[in-house]
N, C-alpha and C positions, 0 to 999 in steps of 0.2 A: 505452727508451720516452722520447720527448721530451715536454716540457711545453708546446710550442707555439712560436710565432714570437718574435723579439726584441721588446722593449718597443715597443708601438704609440704613435701620437700621442695617442689617447684610451684611457683605462683602462676605460671603461664597457662595451664589448663583453665583455671578460674577466670583469667582475663579473657581468654578466647570465648568462654561460655557467656560472659556478660556482653562481649562485643556484638554478639548476634542481636540482642535486644536493642543495644545502643544504635546499631546500624538501622534497625527497623524504624525507630522513632525519628531518626534524622531523615530517612527517606520520606516519611509521612509529612515532613515539613514542606516538601516541594512537589510531591507526587500529584496533589490535587489540582495544581495549576493547569495541567494538561487536560484534566477531565472536566474543567469548569463548563465549557459549552455543552457537553453531553448532560451534565447535571441540570443545567438551566432548562434544557429542552425536555428532559424526562420528568422533572418535578415541577415544571411550569413556574420557575423562579425568575425574578429580574436580577439585574447586575448588582444592585445594592444588597439584595438578600444573599446571593451566592458568594459574595465577597466574604461574608461572615463564616463560611465553611472553613476558610483558611484563618481568618482573623480570630475566631473563637478558639481555635486550636492553639495558636501562638500566644494568645493572652493567657489561657489556662496553663500553658507550658511555662511561660516566663514568670508570672506573678508569684507562684509559691516556691520558687527555687531556694530562696534563703531559708525557708522553713523546712523543706524536704531534705536539704543538706544536713541540718541539725538532727532531723529524725533518724538519719543513718547512724550518727554518733550515739544516739540514745538507745535505739533498738537493734542496731547492727545493720551494716550496709546490705548484707545478703538478704535479710528478712524484708527490708524496705524495698529492695529491688524486686523481689518476688511478688510482693503486694502490687507494686506499680505495674509489673509485667502482666499480672492477672487482670488488673483493671483495664490496661491498654488493649489486651487481646479481646476481652469481652466487649469493650466499646467498639472495637473494629468490626466485630460481628454485627453489633447494633447498627453501625453506620451503613453496612451493606444491605441490611434488611429494611431500613427505614423507607417510608413512602412519602415523606413530606420534607420540605426544606427546613422547617422549624425543628423537626425531630433530628434531622441530620446535624444541624448546628448544635443541638443539645448533646448528641452523641460525641461530637468532636470536642466539646468542652470536657467531657469525662475522659476522652482519649488524651487530651492535653494534660490533665491532672495525673494520669498514669505515667505519661512521659516525664513529667516533672519529678515524680517520685524516683524514677529510674536513673536519670542522667547523672546527678551528683554521686551516686553510689559507685559508678564505674571508676571515676577518678579517685574516690576514697579508697576503694579496694587496691588500686595501684599504689597509692601512697602508703597504705598500711601493710602490704604484703611484699613489696619490692624494696630492697635496700636503696638508700639514697644514691649510692654510686652506680646502681644499675637501673635506675628508674627511667632513664632516657629512652632505652629500647622499648619499654612498655608504653611510654607516652607516644612513641613514634607509631605504634600500632593504633592507638586511640586516635591520633591525628590523621593517619592514613584512612581510617574508616570514615572520619568526618568528611574528608575530601572526596572520597569515592561516592559517598552517599548523595552529595550534591549533584553528581552526574546521573547516578542510577535512577533517582526519583523521577525526573521528567521522561527519561527513555522508557523505563518500566511502565510509567503511567500511560504513555502513548501506545505501547504494545497491548496492554491490558484493555484499554478503552476501545481500541480498534478491533481487537479480537473477541473479547468476551463481554464488554460493557463496563460502565464506570463503577458498578458495585464491586468489581473484582479488585480494584485498587485497595479496598478494605478487606475483602475476604482473604486475600493472599496473606494478610497478617496473622490469620488464625492458625494455620499449620506451622508457620514460622514461630509464632508465639509459644505454641505447645512444645516445639523442639527446644526453643531457648529456655523454657521453664524446666524441662527435664535435665538439660545440661547444667543449669544453674543449681538445681537441687543436688545433683551428684558431685559437682566440681567446686562450687563456691564455698570456701571454708566459713565456719562459724567464728567470726572475729569477736574479740572482747568488746563489750559495750561499756559506755561511760555514763554514769548517772548525771543527768542534766536536769535542772529545773527549767520548766518552760516559761519563758517570759511572755505572758499572755498579752500584756500591753504592747510589747514589741511585735508580736505576731499580728495583732490587729492593725497597728500603725504601718508596718511594712506591707501588709496585704492591700490596705487602702491606698497608700502612697504609690506602690508599684502599679496597681490597677489604673489609677488616675493618669499616671505618667505614661504608661505603655499604651493605654487606650487612646489618649490624646494624640500621641505621636503616630500611632499606627493608623488611626482613622482620620487624621487631620486632612489628608488630601481628599478623602471621600466627601467631606463636608466643606471643601474649598477653604479650610482654615477659618471658617466662620461659625455661625450659630448652629447648634445641634438641636436644641429644643428650648423655647422660651428664652430665659435669661442665660441659659447654659451655652457657652461657646467652647470651641476647641482649646483656645488659649487659656480660658479660665480653668479648664480641667488640668492642663499642663502646669500652670502656675500653682494650682492647689496641690498637685502631685509633688512638685518640688518642695513646697512648704511642709507637707506632711512628712516627706522623707527627711527634711531637715529636723523636724520634731523627733522623728524616729532615731536619728543619729544622736541628737541631744539626750534622748532617753537612754540609749545604749551606753552613753558615756556616764550618765548619772545614776543609773539603776544600781541598787546594792545587791540585788539578786543576780543570778547568772544571765547575762544579756543574750539575745538571740544571735547577734553578730558580735563576735569578740574583736573589738576594735584594736586590741593589742596585736592582732595578726598583721595589721598594717604598719607596725613598727619595723617589721622585716622589710627592708628596702626592696628586695627582689620580688616579694609577694605584691607589694603596691605597684611597682613598675610593670610587672607581668599583667596585672589587671588593666592598667592603662593600655598596654600593647594589644591585648586580646580584644579590648573594646574597639580599637581602630581596625583590627582584622575582621571582627564581626560586621562592622560598618561596611568595609570595602567588599567583602565576599558577597553580602546581600546587594549592595548598591550596584556593583559592576555587572551583575547578571541582567538587570533590566535593559540598559542601553544595548548590550550585545545581542540579546534575544529579540528586542524590537527591531534592531537593524537587520538581523538575519531574516526575520519574517517579513518586515515591511519593505526592505530595499533588495535583499537577495532573493526574496520570494520562497523561502524554505518553509516547510511545515514545522509545527512545534517539535515533533520528534526529531526531524533532521536538523533543526536548529540546536537541539540538545546534543546531538552527535558531534557538533563542532568542539565540544568540551572534552572529547575522548582523549586527545593528546595531554590535556592538563591532568586528567585522572590517572592515566597510565604513567606519565613521568613522575607525578607526585607519589604514586604507590611504589614505584621502583626506588625512588630516592629516600622514602621515609624511613625504611629500616636501617639503611646505611647512616642516615643523619642521626637516627636514634642511638646507634652505637657511639657515634662521635660526640653526642650530647653528654655522654658520661666521661669523655676524655678531653674535650675542648671547651674553653670558656664559651658559654651560650651566647654572649653578645656577638661573637663573630658569625655563628651559624644563623641565629635569628636576624641579625643585622643584614647579612647577605640576602636572606629571604625577603626582608622588607624592601631592600633596594630593588630586587628583581620584581617584586609585586608592583611597586610604584612605577618602575620603568615600563613594565608590560602594559599598564593601563594608559600611561602617557603615550606609548607607542601605538596602541590600538586606537586611542582617540585621535591621533594625528593622521591615520591612514584611512579611516572610514570614509567611503565615497561610493557612488554608484559604479557598478562594473568591477568592483574589487575582486581579484581572483581569490578563490577559497584558500589556496596555499599561502597567500600573503597574510590573510587573517589568522591562519593557524600558527604562524611564527610567534606573535605575542601571546597567543593562547598557550603555546608550548612553554614559553617563559613563565607564564602563570603557574604551570605545573612545577617548574623548578622552585618557584617561590613557595608554593604550598608544601613541597617536600621539606623545605628548610625552616618553615615557620612554626608549625603546630607543636612538635615535640620539644624544641628548646624552650618555648614560652611556657607551655604547660608544666614541664619539668621544673623550670625555674620558680614557678608559682608554688609548687608543692614540695620542693626539696627540703625546706626547713620547717614545714608545718609540724606542730606537735601531734602525736597520734590521736589524742583526745579531741582534736578539732579538725581532723581530716575531712569529715563530712561538711562541717561548717565552711571550711576553706574552699572545698569543691563547689559548694552552693554559691558562694560569693563569686568565684571565678566564672561559673556558668551563667550567673545572673548578669555580670558585666558583659559577657559575650552576647547574650540575648538582647540586652539593652542596646548594645552597639548595632546589632542587626536591625532592631526596630528603628533606631535613629537613621541608619543607612537607607532603609526602605522609605521612610518619610521624607528624608532630605532629597533623595534622588528623584522621587516622584514630583516634588516641587520644582526641582531644577530642570527636569525634563520638560515639564509643562512650560516653564519660563523660556527655555531654549527653543522649543518648538514654536512658541508664539513669536519669538524674535526672528527666527529663520523662515517661518512659514506664516506670516501675518494674515494672509488671506484664508488660512485654514484654522484660524483660532477657534472657530466653532465646530470644526470637524475633527481633523486628525490631531489638532492641538488643543489648547485650552483645557487640559486636564483629562480629556477623553481619548488620549492617544492610543491606549490599549485597544479600545473598541474599533478604531479605524485603521489599525496597522495592516491587517490582512488585505484590505481593499485599497491600499494607498496607491493613488495614480502615479505613473512614471514621472509626470511633471514635478511632483513634490519630492522625488527621491533625493535630489541634491541637497535641498534644505533640511530634510529629515535626517540624512546621514550626518550632516554637519552638526545638527542638534544633538544627536546621540554621541558623536565624538566629543563634543564639548562637555557633555554630561559626565563622561568617564574621567575628566580631570579632577572632579570633586573627590571621589574615593582615593585617587592617586595622591592628592594633597593631604588628605586625612592620614594616610599611611606614613607620611613624614613625621607626624607626631609620634606614631608608634615606633618609628626608627629612632627617634631621640630617646624614647623610653628604654628600648632594648640596648642601645649603646651605653646606657647608664647602669646596666646590670653589674652588680658586684660579683666577684669571683666566688663560685660555690665553695662551701667549706671543705668538701672532700678533696677538691682540686688544690685549694690553698694548703691543706695539710700534706697532700702528696708532694707539692713543690717544696714545702718547707723541709720535709724529710729528705728530698733529693739534694737540697742545698747544704745539708749538714755534712761537715767533713767526716771522712772515714776515721774511725778510732785508730790511734797510733798503735803500731804493732808492739806486742809484748817484748821486753828485752830478752835476748838470748840467754 
């Protein structure tokens, strides 16, 4: 299988080709949530089983990212992307054709593996085909796609489920996947590969550690942070995951062969800080959606699809701003752009948390959501560009894998933390409903929430939004500490040099 033609004059067609697949896998991270009731009814599944339709995908997506990023360096990002796209598309067809919840979960695992193969390659191609001083515009497109996909998933899911059935949220990926494959074969260049020795011990340790950590955090709320089976508890898995990841990092520092994760990458100040920042962004993006959607459905009485439509201003504003911000990322110190975005993000969540109440006019809620769009427009490109600007070409895939892993871990942390906080806030504000709408089963009772509970429930959801807002302040400190990019420093140094004296007459 070839990855395409030799390096073209313009790298933009290749990026657009890969963005199609990238958009598809991000949509699939959120599209299933709207179809969950229909899947339960059609396949006769209970809540515990159907939750795994999403959890299995996210686990299979997040756990291999460190490995799949390195595969792109070894075999070429175009080739690995095409393999992942093929696996993802065929698994989507399998998802739609399955007749049992067990087979659907299995198909989603395969789908997640395909997505994990694809994601780091998009960033790696940007890093390896765009010059450092023009990479911001490319990353703005990457970031805009990520932002719009979070909106399109729930809306598209609602339309397909209502019109054609839940199977079509997966069938729709098949023609899109075929189109993406054709474009990638024709437009993505065959980039130079770099011979890497595979650190088998590192692969095993990272896979086990990431699985234990992500599984424990993701499923903790489902098991009420207690026992899973026998002596195995949620916290024992999380602690074991942390220990194994610690051993993995020790091994990466000590191994004499080529490590899976080149720790030397973290010597670059901006790479390390950008990973901290994107972890907080992944946390906040995931965490803020739950209280907003629960409030919209439980207090405002909106359907899932209409609730998702509340995010339209965020997506539109983010998409409009992203390309402009991308150009500025190549001209302005990224700390100012990303810092402004982080301030807007935190402010919008504090604002929304303060105003949630019964009878809130829709237009008043749309104001902080619009500010969220401004935040998204200013965050993605500067942070991603800062992370990749100084990466050596031989480690572009490895760096992209690390970056996407930290983003996914942040998302898992956000999901676990907000679920726990929401349950706590509901129990505090609705003590009489602790066994119904509260007590960790809020999602099941939201649609039928009686009006008498609206006040307390709205307060609980508003208080929950303060957590991602506070976490973003950590990211703000990280982006405020960004060092000036080398190309800007060189440009300013050249501008500061005095003009040469004129030659004597």
